[in-house]
SEGU-176801 format. One record per residue: residue number from 0; residue in three letters; z, x, y of N, C-alpha, C in turn. Coordinates in nm, 3 decimals. Last residue first. Example, Ala and Ser with C-alpha at 12.3 -4.5 7.8 and 13.67 -1.06 7.14 Angstrom:
% residues 2
[1; SER; [0.708; 1.285; -0.225]; [0.714; 1.367; -0.106]; [0.787; 1.290; 0.003]]
[0; ALA; [0.780; 1.319; -0.569]; [0.780; 1.230; -0.450]; [0.780; 1.320; -0.330]]
% end
This chain:
% residues 238
[237; ILE; [-3.074; 0.620; -0.398]; [-3.155; 0.717; -0.322]; [-3.170; 0.658; -0.176]]
[236; GLU; [-2.831; 0.607; -0.655]; [-2.896; 0.547; -0.537]; [-2.963; 0.656; -0.461]]
[235; GLY; [-2.666; 0.682; -0.861]; [-2.802; 0.643; -0.895]; [-2.873; 0.575; -0.779]]
[234; LEU; [-2.428; 0.796; -0.820]; [-2.431; 0.651; -0.817]; [-2.572; 0.599; -0.840]]
[233; TYR; [-2.449; 1.072; -0.818]; [-2.355; 1.016; -0.914]; [-2.370; 0.862; -0.923]]
[232; ALA; [-2.654; 1.164; -0.638]; [-2.616; 1.241; -0.756]; [-2.538; 1.164; -0.865]]
[231; GLU; [-2.675; 0.967; -0.436]; [-2.793; 1.014; -0.509]; [-2.753; 1.082; -0.642]]
[230; LYS; [-2.416; 0.926; -0.349]; [-2.501; 0.816; -0.392]; [-2.614; 0.860; -0.478]]
[229; VAL; [-2.347; 1.184; -0.279]; [-2.279; 1.119; -0.393]; [-2.361; 1.004; -0.441]]
[228; LYS; [-2.508; 1.216; -0.056]; [-2.524; 1.307; -0.165]; [-2.458; 1.250; -0.293]]
[227; PRO; [-2.420; 1.005; 0.120]; [-2.556; 1.006; 0.069]; [-2.571; 1.094; -0.054]]
[226; ASP; [-2.112; 0.841; 0.078]; [-2.179; 0.968; 0.116]; [-2.315; 0.973; 0.046]]
[225; ASN; [-1.974; 0.620; -0.005]; [-2.079; 0.596; 0.099]; [-2.153; 0.726; 0.135]]
[224; ALA; [-1.788; 0.712; -0.177]; [-1.887; 0.623; -0.228]; [-2.001; 0.603; -0.132]]
[223; ILE; [-1.623; 0.863; -0.002]; [-1.701; 0.931; -0.101]; [-1.812; 0.841; -0.155]]
[222; GLU; [-1.513; 0.645; 0.151]; [-1.591; 0.751; 0.215]; [-1.682; 0.826; 0.112]]
[221; ARG; [-1.371; 0.510; -0.055]; [-1.480; 0.444; 0.019]; [-1.570; 0.549; 0.092]]
[220; SER; [-1.187; 0.695; -0.136]; [-1.288; 0.657; -0.229]; [-1.407; 0.588; -0.158]]
[219; SER; [-1.130; 0.953; 0.113]; [-1.102; 0.819; 0.057]; [-1.215; 0.780; -0.040]]
[218; GLY; [-1.192; 1.288; -0.015]; [-1.173; 1.187; 0.089]; [-1.132; 1.056; 0.026]]
[217; GLU; [-1.391; 1.580; -0.089]; [-1.275; 1.496; -0.106]; [-1.257; 1.397; 0.007]]
[216; MET; [-1.605; 1.810; -0.246]; [-1.587; 1.703; -0.155]; [-1.457; 1.626; -0.189]]
[215; VAL; [-1.603; 2.012; -0.423]; [-1.705; 2.023; -0.320]; [-1.693; 1.909; -0.216]]
[214; VAL; [-1.402; 2.208; -0.616]; [-1.398; 2.084; -0.536]; [-1.498; 2.101; -0.425]]
[213; ARG; [-1.549; 2.369; -0.903]; [-1.504; 2.370; -0.760]; [-1.497; 2.230; -0.702]]
[212; GLY; [-1.667; 2.357; -1.150]; [-1.534; 2.411; -1.138]; [-1.482; 2.418; -0.998]]
[211; THR; [-1.930; 2.243; -1.106]; [-1.914; 2.376; -1.168]; [-1.780; 2.436; -1.131]]
[210; GLU; [-1.783; 2.015; -0.892]; [-1.914; 2.067; -0.938]; [-1.893; 2.213; -0.982]]
[209; LEU; [-1.599; 1.725; -0.828]; [-1.603; 1.858; -0.882]; [-1.747; 1.894; -0.924]]
[208; VAL; [-1.466; 1.529; -0.576]; [-1.585; 1.556; -0.648]; [-1.586; 1.704; -0.694]]
[207; TYR; [-1.191; 1.315; -0.552]; [-1.238; 1.452; -0.542]; [-1.367; 1.459; -0.626]]
[206; ALA; [-1.060; 1.028; -0.377]; [-1.142; 1.088; -0.478]; [-1.171; 1.236; -0.443]]
[205; ARG; [-0.826; 0.752; -0.342]; [-0.888; 0.871; -0.295]; [-0.968; 0.940; -0.410]]
[204; HIS; [-0.787; 0.504; -0.477]; [-0.764; 0.517; -0.331]; [-0.839; 0.642; -0.269]]
[203; SER; [-0.987; 0.323; -0.713]; [-0.903; 0.434; -0.673]; [-0.894; 0.430; -0.522]]
[202; HIS; [-1.199; 0.172; -0.833]; [-1.061; 0.145; -0.870]; [-0.971; 0.267; -0.838]]
[201; LYS; [-1.443; 0.250; -0.736]; [-1.402; 0.112; -0.715]; [-1.255; 0.092; -0.739]]
[200; LEU; [-1.468; 0.507; -0.830]; [-1.451; 0.490; -0.685]; [-1.411; 0.345; -0.653]]
[199; ALA; [-1.488; 0.464; -1.109]; [-1.383; 0.552; -1.051]; [-1.359; 0.524; -0.908]]
[198; LEU; [-1.721; 0.302; -1.138]; [-1.585; 0.252; -1.177]; [-1.480; 0.333; -1.105]]
[197; HIS; [-1.915; 0.485; -1.040]; [-1.901; 0.346; -0.979]; [-1.760; 0.294; -1.009]]
[196; ALA; [-1.889; 0.709; -1.205]; [-1.850; 0.715; -1.066]; [-1.829; 0.580; -1.001]]
[195; ASN; [-1.802; 0.781; -1.500]; [-1.859; 0.661; -1.441]; [-1.813; 0.650; -1.300]]
[194; GLN; [-1.635; 0.989; -1.562]; [-1.774; 1.019; -1.541]; [-1.850; 0.903; -1.476]]
[193; GLU; [-1.311; 1.052; -1.451]; [-1.405; 0.947; -1.491]; [-1.544; 0.993; -1.460]]
[192; VAL; [-0.971; 1.100; -1.451]; [-1.097; 1.162; -1.464]; [-1.200; 1.064; -1.514]]
[191; VAL; [-0.704; 1.000; -1.250]; [-0.799; 0.959; -1.351]; [-0.929; 1.046; -1.340]]
[190; LEU; [-0.372; 0.971; -1.189]; [-0.484; 1.061; -1.165]; [-0.581; 1.040; -1.282]]
[189; ILE; [-0.136; 0.746; -1.059]; [-0.240; 0.771; -1.161]; [-0.342; 0.874; -1.108]]
[188; THR; [0.180; 0.611; -1.034]; [0.089; 0.697; -0.977]; [-0.008; 0.749; -1.088]]
[187; MET; [0.305; 0.276; -1.049]; [0.264; 0.395; -1.125]; [0.162; 0.477; -1.044]]
[186; GLY; [0.369; 0.041; -0.930]; [0.420; 0.158; -0.872]; [0.384; 0.286; -0.942]]
[185; GLU; [0.242; -0.192; -0.999]; [0.384; -0.185; -1.037]; [0.451; -0.057; -0.985]]
[184; ARG; [-0.015; -0.126; -0.934]; [0.055; -0.221; -0.844]; [0.206; -0.220; -0.874]]
[183; ASN; [-0.079; 0.035; -1.157]; [-0.061; 0.092; -1.023]; [0.013; 0.004; -0.929]]
[182; ILE; [-0.105; -0.163; -1.349]; [0.001; -0.063; -1.368]; [0.027; 0.006; -1.231]]
[181; ALA; [-0.328; -0.303; -1.244]; [-0.199; -0.370; -1.259]; [-0.083; -0.270; -1.271]]
[180; ASP; [-0.526; -0.105; -1.270]; [-0.492; -0.158; -1.138]; [-0.351; -0.230; -1.141]]
[179; ILE; [-0.526; -0.084; -1.547]; [-0.491; 0.033; -1.466]; [-0.452; -0.011; -1.324]]
[178; ALA; [-0.620; -0.341; -1.618]; [-0.483; -0.299; -1.656]; [-0.433; -0.181; -1.570]]
[177; GLU; [-0.872; -0.328; -1.522]; [-0.783; -0.429; -1.466]; [-0.641; -0.390; -1.495]]
[176; TYR; [-0.964; -0.134; -1.691]; [-0.947; -0.099; -1.551]; [-0.866; -0.206; -1.478]]
[175; ILE; [-0.959; -0.274; -1.937]; [-0.878; -0.155; -1.923]; [-0.861; -0.123; -1.776]]
[174; THR; [-1.145; -0.483; -1.887]; [-1.004; -0.516; -1.920]; [-0.918; -0.394; -1.897]]
[173; ARG; [-1.381; -0.330; -1.848]; [-1.326; -0.411; -1.737]; [-1.181; -0.449; -1.763]]
[172; VAL; [-1.406; -0.231; -2.108]; [-1.382; -0.135; -1.990]; [-1.324; -0.213; -1.877]]
[171; LEU; [-1.459; -0.458; -2.248]; [-1.327; -0.394; -2.263]; [-1.298; -0.294; -2.156]]
[170; ILE; [-1.721; -0.500; -2.170]; [-1.616; -0.606; -2.146]; [-1.478; -0.551; -2.159]]
[169; PRO; [-1.853; -0.257; -2.247]; [-1.837; -0.293; -2.105]; [-1.729; -0.398; -2.084]]
[168; ALA; [-1.709; -0.068; -2.508]; [-1.791; -0.177; -2.467]; [-1.756; -0.221; -2.325]]
[167; ILE; [-1.683; 0.293; -2.475]; [-1.615; 0.161; -2.486]; [-1.709; 0.046; -2.438]]
[166; GLY; [-1.736; 0.559; -2.412]; [-1.763; 0.503; -2.550]; [-1.707; 0.365; -2.574]]
[165; LEU; [-1.501; 0.598; -2.160]; [-1.599; 0.665; -2.245]; [-1.610; 0.600; -2.378]]
[164; SER; [-1.313; 0.512; -1.986]; [-1.420; 0.422; -2.012]; [-1.520; 0.475; -2.117]]
[163; PRO; [-1.128; 0.723; -1.941]; [-1.083; 0.599; -2.006]; [-1.195; 0.501; -2.045]]
[162; GLU; [-1.123; 1.015; -1.896]; [-1.242; 0.941; -1.933]; [-1.199; 0.809; -2.007]]
[161; ASP; [-0.793; 1.063; -1.896]; [-0.915; 1.139; -1.915]; [-1.028; 1.057; -1.973]]
[160; LEU; [-0.527; 1.014; -1.690]; [-0.622; 0.943; -1.773]; [-0.750; 1.024; -1.776]]
[159; LEU; [-0.190; 1.054; -1.636]; [-0.321; 1.123; -1.633]; [-0.410; 1.056; -1.731]]
[158; LEU; [0.069; 0.930; -1.448]; [-0.016; 0.900; -1.561]; [-0.151; 0.969; -1.541]]
[157; LEU; [0.387; 0.995; -1.343]; [0.246; 1.028; -1.317]; [0.174; 1.009; -1.448]]
[156; ARG; [0.621; 0.905; -1.445]; [0.600; 0.883; -1.301]; [0.457; 0.916; -1.258]]
[155; PRO; [0.643; 0.737; -1.767]; [0.611; 0.842; -1.676]; [0.609; 0.803; -1.530]]
[154; LYS; [0.759; 0.610; -2.005]; [0.802; 0.581; -1.871]; [0.765; 0.696; -1.772]]
[153; ALA; [0.658; 0.638; -2.253]; [0.733; 0.751; -2.207]; [0.790; 0.725; -2.067]]
[152; MET; [0.499; 0.419; -2.283]; [0.621; 0.418; -2.352]; [0.714; 0.532; -2.305]]
[151; LEU; [0.255; 0.496; -2.164]; [0.352; 0.415; -2.087]; [0.488; 0.404; -2.153]]
[150; ALA; [0.129; 0.611; -2.387]; [0.170; 0.693; -2.273]; [0.270; 0.623; -2.189]]
[149; ARG; [0.079; 0.379; -2.542]; [0.163; 0.490; -2.595]; [0.212; 0.579; -2.482]]
[148; GLY; [-0.105; 0.249; -2.370]; [0.027; 0.189; -2.397]; [0.124; 0.296; -2.449]]
[147; ILE; [-0.315; 0.422; -2.383]; [-0.250; 0.403; -2.257]; [-0.111; 0.342; -2.279]]
[146; ALA; [-0.376; 0.393; -2.660]; [-0.345; 0.529; -2.610]; [-0.274; 0.520; -2.471]]
[145; LEU; [-0.438; 0.125; -2.671]; [-0.316; 0.177; -2.745]; [-0.278; 0.311; -2.688]]
[144; MET; [-0.668; 0.109; -2.519]; [-0.550; 0.032; -2.479]; [-0.420; 0.091; -2.545]]
[143; GLN; [-0.824; 0.270; -2.688]; [-0.793; 0.315; -2.552]; [-0.675; 0.237; -2.497]]
[142; GLN; [-0.840; 0.108; -2.912]; [-0.767; 0.233; -2.925]; [-0.737; 0.289; -2.785]]
[141; GLU; [-0.991; -0.099; -2.803]; [-0.851; -0.126; -2.847]; [-0.770; 0.001; -2.863]]
[140; GLY; [-1.231; 0.038; -2.763]; [-1.157; -0.018; -2.649]; [-1.015; -0.048; -2.684]]
[139; GLY; [-1.300; 0.099; -3.027]; [-1.278; 0.200; -2.931]; [-1.201; 0.153; -2.811]]
[138; SER; [-1.111; -0.113; -3.259]; [-1.233; -0.077; -3.187]; [-1.198; 0.035; -3.084]]
[137; LEU; [-0.900; 0.001; -3.531]; [-0.922; -0.073; -3.402]; [-1.059; -0.028; -3.346]]
[136; THR; [-0.840; 0.151; -3.746]; [-0.933; 0.037; -3.772]; [-0.958; -0.045; -3.642]]
[135; GLY; [-0.656; 0.336; -3.674]; [-0.789; 0.379; -3.704]; [-0.888; 0.269; -3.727]]
[134; ALA; [-0.413; 0.194; -3.660]; [-0.479; 0.226; -3.539]; [-0.630; 0.271; -3.562]]
[133; ALA; [-0.355; -0.079; -3.877]; [-0.370; 0.066; -3.866]; [-0.456; 0.097; -3.742]]
[132; GLN; [-0.155; -0.353; -3.752]; [-0.286; -0.295; -3.795]; [-0.287; -0.147; -3.782]]
[131; ARG; [0.060; -0.471; -3.643]; [0.080; -0.414; -3.779]; [-0.050; -0.354; -3.834]]
[130; VAL; [-0.036; -0.557; -3.394]; [0.081; -0.465; -3.402]; [0.102; -0.402; -3.541]]
[129; ARG; [-0.232; -0.695; -3.280]; [-0.274; -0.596; -3.375]; [-0.154; -0.510; -3.420]]
[128; GLU; [-0.123; -0.859; -3.085]; [-0.193; -0.920; -3.199]; [-0.226; -0.828; -3.309]]
[127; ARG; [-0.023; -0.663; -2.915]; [0.071; -0.747; -2.988]; [0.004; -0.815; -3.109]]
[126; LEU; [-0.266; -0.570; -2.815]; [-0.189; -0.479; -2.901]; [-0.081; -0.557; -2.973]]
[125; ARG; [-0.356; -0.773; -2.655]; [-0.427; -0.751; -2.781]; [-0.348; -0.659; -2.871]]
[124; PRO; [-0.207; -0.761; -2.415]; [-0.174; -0.857; -2.514]; [-0.235; -0.839; -2.654]]
[123; PHE; [-0.126; -0.518; -2.228]; [-0.238; -0.531; -2.327]; [-0.194; -0.625; -2.438]]
[122; ILE; [0.093; -0.574; -2.066]; [-0.027; -0.518; -2.009]; [-0.150; -0.535; -2.099]]
[121; ALA; [0.267; -0.674; -2.258]; [0.235; -0.758; -2.145]; [0.105; -0.708; -2.076]]
[120; PHE; [0.291; -0.458; -2.430]; [0.235; -0.582; -2.481]; [0.193; -0.678; -2.366]]
[119; ALA; [0.426; -0.282; -2.260]; [0.290; -0.250; -2.311]; [0.221; -0.372; -2.361]]
[118; HIS; [0.665; -0.428; -2.221]; [0.579; -0.398; -2.104]; [0.438; -0.367; -2.155]]
[117; GLU; [0.772; -0.420; -2.474]; [0.733; -0.549; -2.425]; [0.643; -0.531; -2.299]]
[116; LEU; [0.811; -0.139; -2.483]; [0.724; -0.206; -2.582]; [0.675; -0.341; -2.531]]
[115; SER; [1.001; -0.104; -2.291]; [0.865; -0.039; -2.274]; [0.764; -0.105; -2.366]]
[114; GLN; [1.223; -0.230; -2.411]; [1.170; -0.277; -2.278]; [1.027; -0.226; -2.260]]
[113; ARG; [1.252; -0.071; -2.632]; [1.231; -0.213; -2.648]; [1.171; -0.269; -2.524]]
[112; ASN; [1.303; 0.177; -2.515]; [1.178; 0.158; -2.589]; [1.147; 0.010; -2.612]]
[111; GLU; [1.552; 0.143; -2.404]; [1.440; 0.167; -2.321]; [1.310; 0.143; -2.388]]
[110; SER; [1.696; 0.113; -2.647]; [1.691; 0.006; -2.550]; [1.573; 0.019; -2.449]]
[109; LYS; [1.658; 0.367; -2.767]; [1.610; 0.246; -2.827]; [1.597; 0.130; -2.733]]
[108; SER; [1.557; 0.613; -2.517]; [1.656; 0.545; -2.600]; [1.594; 0.424; -2.663]]
[107; ARG; [1.287; 0.860; -2.534]; [1.367; 0.756; -2.471]; [1.461; 0.686; -2.568]]
[106; LEU; [1.113; 1.034; -2.647]; [1.210; 1.092; -2.557]; [1.307; 0.986; -2.501]]
[105; TYR; [0.942; 0.873; -2.793]; [1.039; 0.952; -2.865]; [1.139; 1.017; -2.781]]
[104; GLY; [0.748; 0.686; -2.728]; [0.879; 0.671; -2.669]; [0.984; 0.759; -2.732]]
[103; GLY; [0.516; 0.729; -2.869]; [0.516; 0.757; -2.724]; [0.656; 0.752; -2.661]]
[102; MET; [0.582; 0.634; -3.117]; [0.567; 0.778; -3.101]; [0.571; 0.817; -2.950]]
[101; GLU; [0.562; 0.365; -3.070]; [0.695; 0.419; -3.090]; [0.693; 0.571; -3.080]]
[100; LEU; [0.287; 0.335; -3.074]; [0.360; 0.310; -2.960]; [0.504; 0.375; -2.963]]
[99; ASN; [0.233; 0.391; -3.347]; [0.174; 0.478; -3.242]; [0.253; 0.460; -3.111]]
[98; GLU; [0.368; 0.177; -3.471]; [0.418; 0.317; -3.490]; [0.361; 0.411; -3.386]]
[97; LEU; [0.215; -0.037; -3.378]; [0.360; -0.028; -3.347]; [0.408; 0.116; -3.360]]
[96; VAL; [-0.029; 0.023; -3.506]; [-0.019; 0.010; -3.358]; [0.124; 0.029; -3.314]]
[95; THR; [0.034; 0.251; -3.780]; [0.009; 0.116; -3.718]; [0.016; 0.128; -3.567]]
[94; LEU; [-0.141; 0.549; -3.877]; [-0.023; 0.476; -3.839]; [-0.060; 0.345; -3.778]]
[93; ASN; [-0.384; 0.673; -3.911]; [-0.319; 0.623; -4.031]; [-0.186; 0.549; -4.005]]
[92; GLY; [-0.457; 0.759; -3.650]; [-0.529; 0.657; -3.715]; [-0.466; 0.590; -3.842]]
[91; PHE; [-0.309; 0.803; -3.366]; [-0.278; 0.840; -3.506]; [-0.338; 0.728; -3.595]]
[90; VAL; [-0.549; 0.868; -3.100]; [-0.440; 0.786; -3.166]; [-0.420; 0.834; -3.309]]
[89; ALA; [-0.721; 0.998; -2.917]; [-0.628; 1.075; -3.008]; [-0.515; 0.986; -3.059]]
[88; ARG; [-0.898; 0.952; -2.689]; [-0.784; 0.865; -2.723]; [-0.682; 0.930; -2.812]]
[87; GLY; [-1.107; 1.078; -2.569]; [-1.118; 1.052; -2.715]; [-0.997; 0.977; -2.768]]
[86; GLU; [-0.905; 1.255; -2.349]; [-1.039; 1.209; -2.376]; [-1.048; 1.189; -2.532]]
[85; PRO; [-0.554; 1.154; -2.341]; [-0.660; 1.246; -2.353]; [-0.797; 1.180; -2.378]]
[84; VAL; [-0.327; 1.075; -2.121]; [-0.406; 1.000; -2.218]; [-0.535; 1.083; -2.234]]
[83; LEU; [-0.019; 1.230; -2.044]; [-0.170; 1.239; -2.047]; [-0.225; 1.153; -2.158]]
[82; ALA; [0.249; 1.199; -1.818]; [0.192; 1.157; -1.948]; [0.038; 1.171; -1.941]]
[81; ILE; [0.537; 1.330; -1.680]; [0.392; 1.331; -1.672]; [0.335; 1.297; -1.812]]
[80; GLY; [0.815; 1.370; -1.669]; [0.762; 1.243; -1.616]; [0.605; 1.246; -1.601]]
[79; MET; [0.952; 1.571; -1.788]; [0.967; 1.565; -1.643]; [0.907; 1.435; -1.584]]
[78; ALA; [0.869; 1.555; -2.046]; [1.005; 1.511; -2.020]; [1.029; 1.499; -1.865]]
[77; ALA; [0.617; 1.672; -2.025]; [0.626; 1.530; -2.056]; [0.765; 1.475; -2.018]]
[76; ILE; [0.697; 1.933; -1.967]; [0.628; 1.857; -1.867]; [0.628; 1.709; -1.893]]
[75; GLU; [0.802; 1.993; -2.216]; [0.891; 1.992; -2.104]; [0.829; 1.916; -1.990]]
[74; HIS; [0.580; 1.987; -2.379]; [0.682; 1.887; -2.402]; [0.777; 1.882; -2.286]]
[73; THR; [0.438; 2.211; -2.275]; [0.381; 2.077; -2.255]; [0.490; 1.971; -2.283]]
[72; ALA; [0.655; 2.436; -2.090]; [0.579; 2.392; -2.210]; [0.536; 2.247; -2.196]]
[71; LYS; [0.620; 2.602; -1.774]; [0.675; 2.495; -1.854]; [0.586; 2.470; -1.977]]
[70; ARG; [0.523; 2.767; -1.590]; [0.601; 2.831; -1.704]; [0.664; 2.724; -1.793]]
[69; LEU; [0.401; 2.594; -1.407]; [0.325; 2.704; -1.467]; [0.392; 2.763; -1.592]]
[68; LEU; [0.503; 2.397; -1.255]; [0.475; 2.363; -1.399]; [0.420; 2.481; -1.473]]
[67; SER; [0.751; 2.402; -1.004]; [0.637; 2.462; -1.065]; [0.626; 2.423; -1.214]]
[66; THR; [0.844; 2.120; -0.815]; [0.884; 2.212; -0.922]; [0.759; 2.266; -0.983]]
[65; GLY; [0.771; 1.921; -0.636]; [0.820; 2.049; -0.579]; [0.856; 2.155; -0.682]]
[64; GLU; [0.669; 1.722; -0.800]; [0.792; 1.697; -0.719]; [0.858; 1.827; -0.675]]
[63; PHE; [0.499; 1.978; -0.941]; [0.532; 1.839; -0.959]; [0.667; 1.810; -0.897]]
[62; LEU; [0.252; 2.219; -0.881]; [0.385; 2.168; -0.848]; [0.395; 2.022; -0.876]]
[61; ILE; [0.086; 2.503; -0.958]; [0.085; 2.357; -0.984]; [0.232; 2.312; -0.973]]
[60; GLU; [-0.101; 2.769; -0.820]; [0.028; 2.706; -0.840]; [0.006; 2.558; -0.868]]
[59; GLY; [-0.299; 3.068; -0.897]; [-0.262; 2.949; -0.829]; [-0.129; 2.893; -0.869]]
[58; GLU; [-0.468; 3.186; -1.191]; [-0.422; 3.203; -1.053]; [-0.376; 3.069; -1.001]]
[57; ASP; [-0.513; 3.112; -1.445]; [-0.509; 3.255; -1.418]; [-0.448; 3.282; -1.282]]
[56; PRO; [-0.348; 2.837; -1.618]; [-0.424; 2.893; -1.504]; [-0.413; 3.048; -1.493]]
[55; ARG; [-0.374; 2.740; -1.955]; [-0.293; 2.819; -1.856]; [-0.380; 2.872; -1.742]]
[54; VAL; [-0.392; 2.431; -2.093]; [-0.467; 2.538; -2.045]; [-0.387; 2.616; -1.942]]
[53; ARG; [-0.184; 2.271; -2.134]; [-0.267; 2.291; -2.252]; [-0.372; 2.397; -2.222]]
[52; SER; [-0.020; 2.210; -1.916]; [-0.006; 2.339; -1.979]; [-0.077; 2.351; -2.114]]
[51; VAL; [-0.084; 1.988; -1.767]; [0.016; 1.971; -1.877]; [0.028; 2.096; -1.965]]
[50; ILE; [-0.269; 2.092; -1.586]; [-0.142; 2.025; -1.534]; [-0.038; 2.015; -1.640]]
[49; ALA; [-0.473; 2.173; -1.747]; [-0.395; 2.274; -1.678]; [-0.263; 2.211; -1.629]]
[48; LYS; [-0.579; 1.932; -1.829]; [-0.515; 2.016; -1.926]; [-0.427; 2.123; -1.866]]
[47; LEU; [-0.702; 1.851; -1.585]; [-0.589; 1.776; -1.643]; [-0.512; 1.857; -1.749]]
[46; LEU; [-0.894; 2.057; -1.571]; [-0.793; 2.037; -1.466]; [-0.676; 1.960; -1.519]]
[45; THR; [-1.052; 2.008; -1.790]; [-0.976; 2.135; -1.782]; [-0.869; 2.118; -1.680]]
[44; SER; [-1.174; 1.774; -1.714]; [-1.076; 1.765; -1.824]; [-0.994; 1.892; -1.825]]
[43; LYS; [-1.345; 1.877; -1.507]; [-1.254; 1.771; -1.486]; [-1.142; 1.769; -1.591]]
[42; GLY; [-1.547; 2.058; -1.505]; [-1.412; 2.112; -1.505]; [-1.306; 2.006; -1.497]]
[41; ALA; [-1.811; 1.993; -1.544]; [-1.768; 2.027; -1.405]; [-1.628; 2.084; -1.401]]
[40; GLY; [-1.906; 1.906; -1.788]; [-1.891; 2.057; -1.766]; [-1.844; 2.090; -1.630]]
[39; ASN; [-2.077; 1.628; -1.661]; [-2.019; 1.696; -1.774]; [-2.011; 1.851; -1.749]]
[38; ALA; [-2.016; 1.578; -1.303]; [-2.096; 1.578; -1.424]; [-2.022; 1.641; -1.542]]
[37; GLY; [-1.752; 1.386; -1.145]; [-1.836; 1.504; -1.159]; [-1.913; 1.496; -1.290]]
[36; ILE; [-1.436; 1.289; -0.998]; [-1.568; 1.261; -1.057]; [-1.653; 1.388; -1.057]]
[35; LEU; [-1.113; 1.197; -1.010]; [-1.199; 1.315; -1.013]; [-1.331; 1.271; -1.074]]
[34; THR; [-0.901; 0.982; -0.817]; [-0.997; 1.004; -0.925]; [-1.068; 1.135; -0.899]]
[33; VAL; [-0.578; 0.836; -0.777]; [-0.676; 0.941; -0.733]; [-0.767; 0.970; -0.848]]
[32; ILE; [-0.381; 0.587; -0.678]; [-0.477; 0.622; -0.783]; [-0.580; 0.720; -0.721]]
[31; GLU; [-0.039; 0.638; -0.556]; [-0.190; 0.641; -0.547]; [-0.255; 0.639; -0.678]]
[30; GLY; [0.232; 0.654; -0.581]; [0.172; 0.525; -0.565]; [0.023; 0.521; -0.557]]
[29; ALA; [0.275; 0.973; -0.431]; [0.331; 0.863; -0.508]; [0.263; 0.737; -0.474]]
[28; ASP; [-0.028; 1.171; -0.413]; [0.095; 1.120; -0.353]; [0.144; 0.998; -0.436]]
[27; VAL; [-0.179; 1.461; -0.504]; [-0.164; 1.325; -0.544]; [-0.027; 1.281; -0.491]]
[26; LYS; [-0.417; 1.718; -0.430]; [-0.286; 1.656; -0.410]; [-0.291; 1.512; -0.455]]
[25; LEU; [-0.569; 2.036; -0.468]; [-0.568; 1.890; -0.497]; [-0.425; 1.841; -0.479]]
[24; HIS; [-0.779; 2.306; -0.490]; [-0.671; 2.249; -0.411]; [-0.682; 2.097; -0.434]]
[23; ILE; [-0.895; 2.563; -0.693]; [-0.878; 2.420; -0.683]; [-0.755; 2.384; -0.593]]
[22; ASP; [-1.033; 2.811; -0.754]; [-0.970; 2.787; -0.620]; [-0.957; 2.634; -0.596]]
[21; THR; [-1.219; 2.708; -1.017]; [-1.213; 2.813; -0.922]; [-1.150; 2.756; -0.791]]
[20; LEU; [-1.244; 2.666; -1.370]; [-1.202; 2.612; -1.242]; [-1.184; 2.727; -1.146]]
[19; ALA; [-1.376; 2.825; -1.562]; [-1.388; 2.678; -1.568]; [-1.347; 2.611; -1.438]]
[18; ARG; [-1.537; 3.116; -1.630]; [-1.447; 3.053; -1.535]; [-1.472; 2.907; -1.534]]
[17; VAL; [-1.555; 3.290; -1.930]; [-1.614; 3.177; -1.854]; [-1.508; 3.120; -1.761]]
[16; ALA; [-1.440; 3.463; -2.100]; [-1.506; 3.521; -1.981]; [-1.561; 3.410; -1.890]]
[15; GLY; [-1.189; 3.244; -2.193]; [-1.247; 3.376; -2.217]; [-1.310; 3.432; -2.091]]
[14; TYR; [-1.198; 3.018; -1.976]; [-1.202; 3.016; -2.115]; [-1.268; 3.147; -2.157]]
[13; ARG; [-0.975; 3.013; -1.682]; [-1.087; 3.069; -1.761]; [-1.077; 3.026; -1.906]]
[12; CYS; [-0.893; 2.870; -1.363]; [-0.874; 2.880; -1.508]; [-0.999; 2.939; -1.571]]
[11; SER; [-0.712; 2.846; -1.059]; [-0.832; 2.894; -1.128]; [-0.801; 2.912; -1.274]]
[10; VAL; [-0.585; 2.689; -0.772]; [-0.578; 2.699; -0.920]; [-0.712; 2.742; -0.977]]
[9; ARG; [-0.495; 2.656; -0.508]; [-0.578; 2.777; -0.545]; [-0.577; 2.796; -0.694]]
[8; ARG; [-0.264; 2.426; -0.600]; [-0.300; 2.516; -0.491]; [-0.366; 2.636; -0.542]]
[7; LEU; [-0.186; 2.094; -0.649]; [-0.249; 2.207; -0.708]; [-0.304; 2.295; -0.594]]
[6; SER; [0.081; 1.868; -0.664]; [0.000; 1.959; -0.580]; [-0.060; 2.072; -0.666]]
[5; LEU; [0.223; 1.548; -0.675]; [0.158; 1.658; -0.751]; [0.073; 1.739; -0.653]]
[4; LEU; [0.364; 1.424; -0.469]; [0.416; 1.413; -0.612]; [0.352; 1.528; -0.690]]
[3; HIS; [0.419; 1.611; -0.169]; [0.336; 1.541; -0.258]; [0.397; 1.534; -0.397]]
[2; GLU; [0.587; 1.775; -0.034]; [0.576; 1.640; 0.018]; [0.492; 1.553; -0.077]]
[1; SER; [0.801; 1.994; -0.219]; [0.663; 1.953; -0.180]; [0.668; 1.808; -0.138]]
[0; MET; [1.104; 2.120; -0.085]; [1.035; 2.042; -0.185]; [0.901; 1.998; -0.134]]
% end
């Protein structure tokens, strides 16, 4: 069995003739927050999609708790304990907050869902206040809270977050990242894609830097944040 919760080895992906990822090596250990930073088009979202089989790698191996994910369907990967919060949140706008949350727990029993619902409300009290409101009428930040809460309803062991701060008011971004830290302190392992490098490196243990589909740097978040090239390219420091 793999010693890591998640391992990507030599993973490469294409969109037609365009290579999106090349020879990716990445690991996530239980209890970590690991972040991927990089510019638009670097391949960050493609990497998350490859993990949940929304994009099929051409080469390489993806292992979760030592089991290959390459021949698994997306719903099978969800049942194994991986939940993705996609870029853009993708809430069901015509359903209520409660109905959206219930959709996230479709693989769980009613008693588990009751517990998970209370947990989601404890993490994001605003969702309790909006429980009967249509998801499409929520603000961007509230929809992001809902998308994360919906993922938590599945009781995953690995949570994948794709650009959780994108298009959200700064005050709600802070609330969301405080919640991410709280979820991690409870034992949740998190892999987060984030274009806001300041946020990503502040709220993670380790980091990978992607450029044009390749990992060009990895290390502790503190090491990455102090690297002169990262400071200039991603943190706006010279």
